[in-house]
C-alpha positions in Angstrom: -14.8 3.7 8.8 -12.0 3.3 6.3 -11.6 5.8 3.5 -9.2 5.9 0.6 -8.2 9.1 -1.1 -7.9 8.1 -4.7 -6.2 11.3 -5.9 -4.1 13.8 -4.0 -0.9 15.9 -4.4 1.4 15.6 -1.5 4.6 17.3 -2.7 3.6 20.7 -1.2 3.1 19.2 2.2 6.5 17.6 2.1 8.2 20.8 1.0 6.6 22.6 3.9 7.7 19.8 6.3 4.0 19.2 7.0 3.7 15.7 5.5 3.9 13.7 8.8 1.3 15.9 10.5 -0.9 15.7 7.4 -0.7 11.9 7.4 -1.5 11.8 11.1 -4.7 13.9 10.6 -5.7 11.6 7.7 -5.3 8.5 9.8 -7.3 10.1 12.6 -10.1 10.9 10.1 -10.2 7.3 8.9 -8.3 7.9 5.7 -5.9 5.1 5.8 -4.7 5.0 2.2 -3.7 7.8 -0.2 -2.7 7.8 -3.9 -0.5 10.8 -4.6 -0.7 11.6 -8.3 2.2 12.7 -10.6 1.9 15.7 -12.9 5.5 16.3 -14.1 9.1 15.1 -13.6 9.3 17.4 -10.6 7.2 15.1 -8.5 7.8 11.6 -9.8 10.9 10.8 -7.8 9.6 12.4 -4.6 6.4 10.4 -4.8 8.3 7.2 -5.3 10.3 8.1 -2.2 7.1 8.7 -0.2 5.7 5.4 -1.3 8.9 3.6 -0.2 8.8 5.5 3.2 5.1 4.8 3.8 4.3 1.4 2.3 0.7 0.4 2.6 -0.4 4.0 3.2 0.9 6.0 0.3 0.8 4.8 -3.3 1.8 6.9 -6.3 1.4 7.5 -10.0 3.5 9.1 -12.7 2.2 11.1 -15.6 2.5 14.4 -17.5 -0.4 16.8 -16.8 -1.6 18.7 -19.9 -0.8 22.0 -18.3 2.9 20.9 -17.9 3.2 19.9 -21.6 6.0 22.3 -22.5 9.0 22.3 -25.0 10.9 19.1 -24.6 7.9 17.1 -23.2 8.9 14.1 -25.3 12.0 13.6 -23.1 9.8 13.6 -20.0 7.3 11.1 -21.4 10.2 8.8 -22.4 11.1 8.5 -18.7 7.7 7.3 -17.6 8.2 3.6 -18.4 11.4 3.4 -16.3 9.3 3.9 -13.1 7.2 0.8 -13.7 9.7 -1.6 -12.2 9.8 -3.2 -8.8 10.1 -2.8 -5.9 8.5 0.7 -5.9 6.4 0.9 -9.0 3.5 3.3 -9.4 -0.1 2.0 -9.4 -1.2 4.0 -12.5 -0.2 6.2 -15.4 -1.4 9.8 -15.1 -2.7 12.2 -14.7 -2.7 12.9 -18.4 -5.2 14.4 -20.8 -6.4 17.7 -22.2 -7.1 21.1 -20.5 -8.7 23.7 -22.7 -9.6 25.9 -19.7 -6.1 27.3 -19.3 -5.4 27.9 -23.0 -3.7 31.2 -24.2 -6.2 33.8 -25.3 -4.4 34.2 -28.6 -6.2 31.7 -30.9 -3.0 30.8 -32.8 -1.1 30.1 -29.6 -4.1 28.2 -28.3 -4.1 26.0 -31.3 -0.4 25.2 -30.9 -0.9 24.3 -27.3 -3.8 22.0 -28.2 -1.7 20.2 -30.7 1.1 19.6 -28.2 -1.3 18.5 -25.5 -2.9 16.0 -27.9 0.5 14.7 -29.0 1.6 14.2 -25.3 -1.8 12.6 -24.5 -1.5 10.2 -27.4 2.0 9.2 -26.5 1.0 8.4 -22.9 -2.0 6.5 -24.0 0.2 4.4 -26.2 2.4 3.6 -23.2 -0.7 2.7 -21.2 -1.6 0.1 -23.8 1.9 -1.4 -23.5 1.9 -1.4 -19.7 -1.8 -2.4 -19.4 -2.1 -0.3 -16.3 -4.8 2.0 -14.8 -5.0 5.5 -16.4 -6.0 8.7 -14.7 -7.5 11.3 -17.0 -7.5 15.0 -16.6 -10.2 16.6 -18.8 -11.3 20.2 -18.5 -13.5 21.8 -21.1 -12.4 19.0 -23.5 -14.7 16.1 -23.0 -15.4 15.1 -26.6 -11.8 15.4 -27.6 -10.6 13.4 -24.5 -13.1 10.6 -25.3 -12.1 10.6 -29.0 -8.4 10.2 -28.2 -9.0 7.4 -25.7 -11.3 5.6 -28.2 -8.6 5.9 -30.9 -5.9 4.7 -28.6 -7.4 1.3 -27.9 -6.9 1.5 -24.2 -9.2 -0.7 -22.2 -11.9 1.7 -20.9 -12.2 -0.4 -17.7 -8.7 1.0 -16.9 -9.9 4.6 -17.2 -11.0 7.0 -14.5 -11.9 10.7 -15.3 -10.7 12.3 -12.1 -12.2 15.5 -10.6 -15.3 14.9 -12.6 -17.0 18.3 -13.5 -19.2 17.3 -16.4 -22.8 16.2 -16.2 -25.1 13.1 -16.4 -24.7 12.7 -20.1 -21.0 12.7 -20.0 -20.7 10.3 -17.0 -23.1 8.0 -18.8 -20.9 8.0 -21.9 -17.9 7.1 -19.8 -19.8 4.3 -17.9 -21.2 2.8 -21.1 -17.7 2.4 -22.4 -16.6 0.7 -19.2 -14.9 3.7 -17.5 -15.6 5.6 -14.4 -15.5 9.0 -12.8 -14.2 10.1 -9.4 -15.5 13.0 -7.4 -14.0 15.8 -5.3 -15.0 18.4 -2.8 -16.9 20.2 -5.7 -19.7 17.7 -4.9 -20.2 19.4 -1.6 -20.8 22.9 -3.0 -24.3 24.3 -3.1 -23.9 25.4 -6.7 -22.9 21.9 -7.8 -26.2 20.2 -8.2 -25.2 18.8 -11.6 -22.2 17.1 -10.1 -24.4 15.4 -7.5 -26.7 14.3 -10.3 -23.7 12.7 -12.0 -22.8 10.9 -8.8 -26.3 9.5 -8.8 -26.2 8.6 -12.5 -22.9 6.7 -12.0 -24.1 5.0 -8.8 -22.0 3.3 -6.1 -20.6 0.4 -8.0 -17.9 2.4 -9.7 -17.7 5.4 -7.4 -14.3 6.7 -6.2 -13.6 9.7 -4.0 -10.7 12.1 -4.0 -9.6 15.3 -2.4 -7.3 16.5 -5.2 -5.7 18.3 -2.4 -4.4 20.9 -1.8 -7.1 22.1 -4.2 -10.9 22.1 -4.1 -11.5 22.1 -0.3 -14.9 20.6 0.5 -17.5 22.2 2.8 -17.3 23.0 5.6 -13.6 23.9 5.2 -13.7 26.0 2.1 -11.2 28.8 2.3 -8.6 26.6 3.8 -6.0 24.5 2.0 -7.4 21.0 1.3 -5.9 17.8 2.8 -6.7 14.1 2.8 -8.4 14.3 6.3 -11.3 16.2 4.7 -12.2 13.2 2.4 -15.0 12.0 4.8 -16.9 15.3 4.1 -17.0 14.4 0.4 -18.2 10.9 1.3 -21.0 12.3 3.5 -22.3 14.5 0.7 -22.1 11.7 -1.8 -23.9 9.3 0.6 -26.6 11.9 0.9 -26.9 12.2 -2.8 -27.2 8.4 -3.2 -29.5 8.1 -0.1 -27.3 5.5 1.5 -25.4 4.9 4.7 -22.1 6.7 5.1 -20.3 3.7 6.4 -21.5 1.6 3.5 -20.4 4.2 1.0 -16.9 4.4 2.7 -16.5 0.6 2.5 -17.7 0.4 -1.2 -15.6 3.4 -2.4 -12.5 2.0 -0.7 -13.1 -1.4 -2.3 -13.7 0.2 -5.7 -10.4 2.2 -5.4 -8.4 -0.8 -4.3 -9.8 -2.9 -7.1 -9.2 -0.3 -9.8 -5.6 0.4 -8.8 -4.9 -3.3 -7.9 -3.9 -2.4 -4.4 -3.0 -5.1 -1.9 
């Protein structure tokens, strides 16, 4: 079986000099392609270097995560377009979006952070319309606001994926009706996450993509350990069970979906 991890974060493995061993374990588990996702200027260049060193296995993206929208974010966002040039261009813009879960407790400070997140999100969505590229959305406790800004931007919804989907059936239906999709993490393996598995069923296999979002959100049966791409098949097995389909068929379809969405060779 061939699996594709549509969203992971590999910088920590590289810094700990564990990247080669991590990639070997991924290959052994059937995870032959990984997309390492940018969150701030700190990881954009290292991810481009990883892609150059592992062509055909590691692809990468660049984007400013809402939790890294800080003073001077405009300068960071202005750098994004420069990465989209051959020979080592990213396959998507993101992750970007809104995160209202990690807001300051002070309501005034929270309001200021929201305004900055929205401004950075709008600026990146504008760039996405110019580049006509896939877009990875981070949306936490901010579904309606995220959808509104995407609608206002004019970005083609067929280019949109809500990564690490943690909402429900109604929300995934709204995304799908617009032409977008959701991708699912190890949360789908948790006993307490019945609503996430219902969202998997509501979206169905035609648009399904899987991700580890490692080193976060380790799936069963490895909870308590750092997550890694080799654990992606566990997510696939639970999603196959939720969809009442063969695991090999799900692996093939989700890999095809991911390659199509990101325009991978």
